[in-house]
C-alpha positions in Angstrom: 216.3 162.8 116.8 214.0 160.5 118.7 215.5 161.7 122.0 214.8 165.3 121.0 211.3 164.5 120.0 210.7 162.7 123.3 212.0 165.6 125.4 209.8 168.0 123.4 206.8 165.7 124.0 207.6 165.6 127.7 207.7 169.4 127.9 204.4 169.7 126.1 202.8 167.1 128.5 204.2 169.0 131.5 202.9 172.3 130.2 199.5 170.8 129.4 199.4 169.4 133.0 200.2 172.8 134.4 197.5 174.4 132.3 195.0 171.8 133.4 195.9 172.4 137.1 195.6 176.2 136.7 192.3 175.7 134.9 191.0 173.6 137.8 192.1 176.1 140.3 190.5 179.0 138.4 187.2 177.1 138.0 187.2 176.5 141.8 187.8 180.2 142.4 185.0 181.1 140.0 182.6 178.8 141.9 183.6 180.4 145.2 183.1 183.9 143.7 179.7 182.9 142.3 178.7 181.6 145.7 179.9 184.9 147.3 177.8 186.9 144.7 174.7 184.9 145.6 175.3 185.5 149.3 175.9 189.2 148.8 172.8 189.5 146.6 170.7 187.9 149.4 172.2 190.2 151.9 171.6 193.2 149.7 167.9 192.2 149.2 167.4 191.8 153.0 169.1 195.2 153.6 166.9 196.9 150.9 163.8 195.5 152.6 165.0 196.7 155.9 165.9 200.1 154.5 162.4 200.4 153.0 160.8 199.5 156.3 162.9 202.1 158.1 162.0 204.7 155.5 158.3 203.9 155.9 158.6 204.2 159.6 160.4 207.5 159.3 157.7 208.8 157.0 155.0 207.7 159.4 156.8 209.3 162.3 157.2 212.6 160.3 153.5 212.5 159.4 152.6 211.9 163.0 154.7 214.8 164.1 153.1 217.0 161.5 149.6 216.0 162.7 150.6 216.3 166.4 152.4 219.7 166.2 150.2 221.3 163.6 153.4 223.2 162.5 153.1 225.0 159.2 156.7 224.0 158.4 155.7 220.4 158.8 152.7 220.8 156.6 155.0 221.3 153.7 156.2 217.7 154.2 152.6 216.5 153.8 152.1 218.6 150.7 155.3 217.4 149.2 154.3 213.8 149.9 150.9 214.3 148.4 152.4 215.9 145.3 154.9 213.0 145.0 152.1 210.5 145.2 150.1 212.4 142.6 153.1 212.4 140.3 153.5 208.6 140.8 149.8 208.0 140.0 150.2 210.2 136.9 153.2 208.1 135.8 151.2 204.9 136.3 148.2 206.2 134.4 150.5 207.2 131.5 152.1 203.7 131.5 148.6 202.1 131.5 147.4 204.2 128.6 150.5 203.6 126.5 
């Protein structure tokens, strides 16, 4: 009986050791993935800033082309931009008054 109990105890200890090793391995993997998330978030932030800068440059270029060419088709861009800005101002005013 004691031999049977000892062997069962040994199996439990071995399984507990395996679980502990797996747990340590998984914790390390979680840390690696969290570090990767932080790095990717930083990269995403930098890319969003760069995208915003490029978008602003494009809008400035389009506006310059509109002014330079005096093209009626390009004037619609300016009108759309003004309308968009007015809508944004309206939204801000609505939020401030709420």
